[in-house]
N, C-alpha and C positions, 0 to 999 in steps of 0.2 A: 562788315560790322555785325557783332553779335546782337541779337535783340537784347534789350534792357533786363529782361527777367532772367537772362542766363549769364549775366556779368557778375563776377566776384570782385567787390570793390573795396571793403574796409580792411584795415590792418588786422583787426581781431580775427576775421575770418581767414586771412592768409596765415596768421600764426597758429590758429587752431588746426589748419590743414597740415602745416608743416609739423606739428606736434604729434600727429598720428603716426608718422614714420612709415607709412606705406608707400613704397617707391616701385615704379616701374620704368625701365629705360631701355633705350636701344642706342645706335650709333649717332642719331641726330637729336634726339629729344629725351628729357627726363620728365616723368609725370608723377606728381604728388597726389595722394588720394585721401580725402577727408573722411569724416565719420559716416556711419551708415544712417539713412534716413528713417525716422520713425513714422513720418507721414509722407506718403509717396505723391501727395498732391502738389508739392512744390518741386520745381524744376531743379536739375543739378546746375550749380554755379560753376563758372569756368574762368580761371585767371591765367594771366600770361606774365612772365617775368623774364627780362633780358638785362642782365647787369652790364655795368661799364667794363667788367673784366673781359667780357666776350669780345667787345670791339669799342674803341674809344669814340667813334663817329656815330652820332645819333641816327643818321640816315640809314646806316647798316643795321642798327639794332631795331629801328622801326620796320625795315623791310622784313626781317625774320618775324617780327610779331605779327605783321599783316599776313604773312604766309600761313602761320599757324592758326591764326584767328579765322582765316577763310576756310582752312581745312575743317576746323571744329564746327564752323557754321554749317558746312555742307553735311557733315555727320549728323548734326541735329536735324537739319531739313530732311534728311533720308531716314530719320528714326533709327540710326545705327548705333546708338549709345549703348545698347543691350545691358550688360551687367554694371556698367558705369553709372546707369541711371539710379541704381540703389544707393548712391553715395551723395552727400551733400555738396561736395565741392572737389574740383580737380584743378591742378596748377600745372602749366606746362613750362618747362625751362629748356631752351635750346642749348646745344653744345656748339663748340667752334666748328664742327663739320657742317653745321647748318648754314654757315655763312655762305658757302659756295653751292648749296643745295637749290634745285629748282622746285617748282610747286608740286609736281608729281611725286618727288621723293619725300617731301614734307607730308603730303596727303597720306601716302603709304605709311609712313612712320606713325602719324596720328591714328590711322586705322589699326595698325598692329598693336599699339599701346592700349587702345581702347578694348581691343579683343582680348588682351591678356589680363584684364582686370577680373578678379575672382568675385 
């Protein structure tokens, strides 16, 4: 579970992040990037979205969300957000290939997406 200060919660924040139209993706995940921060004292908020289009069973959707959330938590713990720390919010959306992926594949995907942020 992500610490409370890193969670992106309300709909306005999600909509504002989508509106920026900065997207980075690979074969497992898509990451939307929000606005740049004016004050670096606040942490970057991270959100996770898994739609019913991905899989109809909630257990499958929740599993993917847990894997991505844990990979992000470890990145935060290791202070590996690098350039992504300059932005207010990040949203991760898994693709259908993530349904069969193990944790190491998801973790590598999160690392590569974060490293590709400018």
